[in-house]
C-alpha positions as CSV (number, residue, x, y, z in Angstrom):
1,M,9.5,-10.8,-8.6
2,E,11.6,-13.8,-9.3
3,S,10.6,-16.8,-7.1
4,E,7.1,-18.2,-6.4
5,L,5.0,-16.1,-4.1
6,K,3.2,-17.8,-1.2
7,I,-0.1,-16.0,-0.8
8,V,-2.9,-16.1,1.7
9,I,-6.2,-14.6,0.7
10,A,-8.8,-13.7,3.3
11,D,-12.4,-12.9,2.3
12,D,-15.8,-14.0,3.8
13,H,-17.2,-14.6,0.3
14,Q,-15.9,-17.9,-1.0
15,M,-17.2,-17.0,-4.5
16,F,-14.9,-13.9,-4.5
17,I,-11.9,-16.0,-3.5
18,D,-12.6,-18.5,-6.2
19,G,-13.0,-15.7,-8.7
20,I,-9.6,-14.2,-7.8
21,K,-7.9,-17.6,-8.0
22,S,-9.5,-18.3,-11.3
23,L,-8.6,-14.9,-12.6
24,L,-4.9,-15.5,-11.8
25,K,-4.7,-19.2,-12.4
26,N,-2.3,-18.8,-15.3
27,E,0.1,-16.7,-13.3
28,T,2.5,-19.6,-12.4
29,K,4.5,-17.6,-9.9
30,L,1.5,-16.9,-7.7
31,N,0.8,-19.7,-5.3
32,F,-2.3,-19.4,-3.1
33,V,-1.2,-21.5,-0.2
34,Y,-4.3,-20.8,2.0
35,E,-7.7,-19.2,1.9
36,A,-9.5,-17.9,5.0
37,N,-13.0,-16.6,5.5
38,N,-12.1,-14.5,8.5
39,G,-9.2,-12.8,10.1
40,E,-8.6,-15.3,13.0
41,D,-8.3,-18.2,10.5
42,A,-5.8,-16.2,8.4
43,L,-3.8,-15.2,11.4
44,S,-3.7,-18.7,12.7
45,Y,-2.2,-20.0,9.5
46,I,0.3,-17.2,9.2
47,N,1.5,-17.8,12.7
48,K,2.5,-21.3,11.7
49,N,3.6,-20.9,8.1
50,K,5.9,-18.6,6.1
51,I,4.1,-16.5,3.5
52,D,5.0,-13.6,1.3
53,L,1.7,-11.8,0.7
54,L,-1.6,-11.4,2.4
55,I,-4.6,-10.3,0.3
56,T,-7.5,-9.3,2.5
57,D,-10.9,-7.8,2.4
58,I,-12.0,-5.4,5.2
59,S,-15.5,-6.7,6.2
60,M,-15.3,-10.1,7.7
61,P,-16.9,-11.7,10.7
62,G,-14.9,-11.7,13.9
63,M,-11.5,-10.1,13.3
64,N,-12.0,-7.8,10.3
65,G,-9.4,-7.0,7.6
66,A,-8.3,-3.7,9.3
67,D,-7.4,-5.4,12.6
68,L,-5.8,-8.3,10.7
69,T,-3.7,-5.9,8.7
70,K,-2.5,-4.1,11.9
71,K,-1.6,-7.4,13.6
72,I,0.3,-8.7,10.5
73,K,2.3,-5.5,10.0
74,H,3.1,-5.4,13.7
75,E,4.0,-9.0,14.2
76,F,5.3,-9.9,10.7
77,P,6.5,-6.7,9.1
78,Q,8.2,-8.6,6.3
79,I,4.9,-9.9,5.0
80,K,3.4,-7.6,2.4
81,V,-0.3,-6.7,2.7
82,L,-2.7,-5.8,-0.1
83,V,-6.2,-4.8,0.9
84,L,-8.7,-5.7,-1.8
85,T,-12.2,-4.4,-0.8
86,M,-15.3,-2.6,-1.8
87,F,-14.9,-0.1,1.0
88,N,-13.9,3.4,-0.2
89,D,-14.5,5.2,3.1
90,P,-11.6,7.7,3.8
91,A,-11.5,6.7,7.4
92,I,-11.0,3.0,6.6
93,I,-8.4,3.8,3.9
94,N,-6.6,6.0,6.4
95,E,-6.7,3.3,9.1
96,I,-5.0,0.9,6.6
97,L,-2.5,3.5,5.6
98,Q,-1.6,4.1,9.3
99,S,-1.0,0.4,9.7
100,E,1.5,0.7,6.8
101,A,-0.1,-1.8,4.5
102,E,1.7,-1.7,1.1
103,G,-1.5,-1.6,-1.0
104,Y,-5.2,-0.8,-1.2
105,I,-7.3,-1.3,-4.3
106,L,-11.0,-1.6,-4.8
107,K,-12.9,-4.7,-5.9
108,N,-14.0,-3.0,-9.1
109,T,-10.5,-3.3,-10.4
110,G,-9.5,-5.5,-13.3
111,K,-7.0,-8.3,-13.6
112,Q,-4.1,-6.1,-14.9
113,E,-4.3,-3.6,-12.1
114,L,-4.4,-6.4,-9.5
115,L,-1.3,-7.9,-11.1
116,N,0.3,-4.5,-11.2
117,A,-0.4,-4.0,-7.5
118,I,1.0,-7.4,-6.6
119,N,4.2,-6.9,-8.7
120,R,4.8,-3.4,-7.4
121,I,4.3,-4.5,-3.8
122,M,6.6,-7.5,-4.1
123,D,9.3,-5.2,-5.7
124,D,9.3,-3.3,-2.4
125,G,7.0,-0.6,-3.6
126,T,3.5,0.4,-2.8
127,Y,0.2,0.4,-4.7
128,Y,-2.7,2.6,-3.6
129,S,-4.9,2.8,-6.7
130,N,-5.7,6.1,-8.4
131,E,-9.3,5.9,-7.1
132,V,-8.2,5.4,-3.5
133,M,-5.6,8.2,-3.7
134,S,-8.2,10.5,-5.2
135,I,-10.6,9.7,-2.3
136,M,-7.9,10.5,0.3
137,L,-6.8,13.7,-1.5
138,K,-10.4,15.0,-1.4
139,H,-10.7,14.0,2.2
140,N,-7.5,15.7,3.3
141,R,-8.1,18.8,1.2
142,K,-11.3,19.4,3.3
143,K,-9.3,19.2,6.5
144,A,-6.5,21.3,5.0
145,N,-4.6,21.6,8.3
146,P,-0.9,20.8,7.5
147,T,1.4,20.6,10.4
148,E,4.5,22.7,10.9
149,T,6.8,19.8,10.3
150,K,6.1,20.2,6.5
151,E,8.2,23.4,6.5
152,E,11.3,21.3,7.3
153,L,11.3,20.1,3.7
154,T,12.8,22.2,1.0
155,Q,10.9,23.0,-2.2
156,R,12.9,20.3,-4.1
157,E,12.2,17.8,-1.4
158,L,8.5,18.5,-1.5
159,E,8.6,18.0,-5.2
160,I,10.4,14.7,-4.9
161,L,8.1,13.6,-2.2
162,K,5.1,14.1,-4.4
163,L,6.8,12.0,-7.2
164,V,7.7,9.3,-4.7
165,C,4.0,9.2,-3.7
166,E,3.1,8.8,-7.3
167,E,5.3,5.7,-7.2
168,L,7.9,6.9,-9.7
169,T,11.2,5.1,-9.5
170,T,14.5,6.9,-8.7
171,A,15.4,6.8,-12.4
172,D,12.0,8.2,-13.4
173,I,12.3,11.1,-10.9
174,A,15.8,11.8,-12.1
175,E,14.7,12.0,-15.7
176,K,11.7,14.1,-14.9
177,L,13.6,16.6,-12.9
178,F,16.8,16.6,-15.0
179,I,19.0,15.6,-12.0
180,S,21.1,12.5,-11.4
181,P,19.8,9.3,-9.7
182,R,22.4,9.8,-7.0
183,T,21.0,13.3,-6.2
184,V,17.5,11.8,-6.1
185,D,18.7,9.1,-3.6
186,T,20.3,11.8,-1.5
187,H,17.0,13.8,-1.4
188,R,15.0,10.6,-0.6
189,K,17.3,9.8,2.3
190,N,17.0,13.4,3.7
191,I,13.2,13.2,3.3
192,L,13.0,10.0,5.2
193,E,15.1,11.5,8.0
194,K,13.2,14.7,8.2
195,T,9.8,13.1,8.2
196,Q,10.9,10.3,10.5
197,S,9.6,7.8,8.1
198,K,11.1,4.3,7.6
199,T,9.2,3.2,4.5
200,I,7.5,4.6,1.3
201,V,4.2,3.9,3.0
202,G,5.4,6.2,5.9
203,L,6.1,8.9,3.4
204,I,2.6,8.6,1.9
205,K,1.2,8.9,5.4
206,Y,3.2,12.0,6.0
207,A,2.2,13.5,2.7
208,F,-1.5,13.0,3.4
209,E,-1.3,14.2,7.0
210,N,0.4,17.4,5.8
211,N,-1.8,17.9,2.7
212,I,1.3,17.9,0.5
213,L,-0.2,15.9,-2.3
214,G,-2.8,18.6,-2.7
215,L,-0.5,21.6,-2.7
216,N,-0.8,22.4,-6.4
217,T,-4.4,21.2,-6.9
């Protein structure tokens, strides 16, 4: 994350917006260019201005954060979206995941995790907090109904997919599995093709839908 980030924050509690801005006030590369108390207001600003990151709550009057996220990712896929909310309902998390938002963390998080999420997302990664991932794992384990498409992946590809979902870098995966980074990249390309995914978020969606992350748990 080199240049200054233009950020819109949407939350119907002004005190929370003020708190986030105060928490991050010393982070000079983060520029909160606009704050909105509902989805319509945020979308109106984004339609007219170039931004890099949207940080949004879920529960807001009028257009909620889930609908706002869907619209942004559909109309402005280059804009990164981080959902920051108190909602830990698996159905809501899954809805956000299906929209391919880059991140989802809960409001009980601390400053460092929030910064980690922003940095990871802006480096073309994803950040679904450990708590959020745990909720989804438990939810999908109960369903335990993987589709046949999972069988298209080899055992090594399944192994790498899990590590990708744990947000390990190519270098980290190579070191962990004692293979070359080029081999990891080849596997990642094959996994994307086989799962018909275009992004890391798409891979996480695939992994949850096929109960892959819970295979060894």
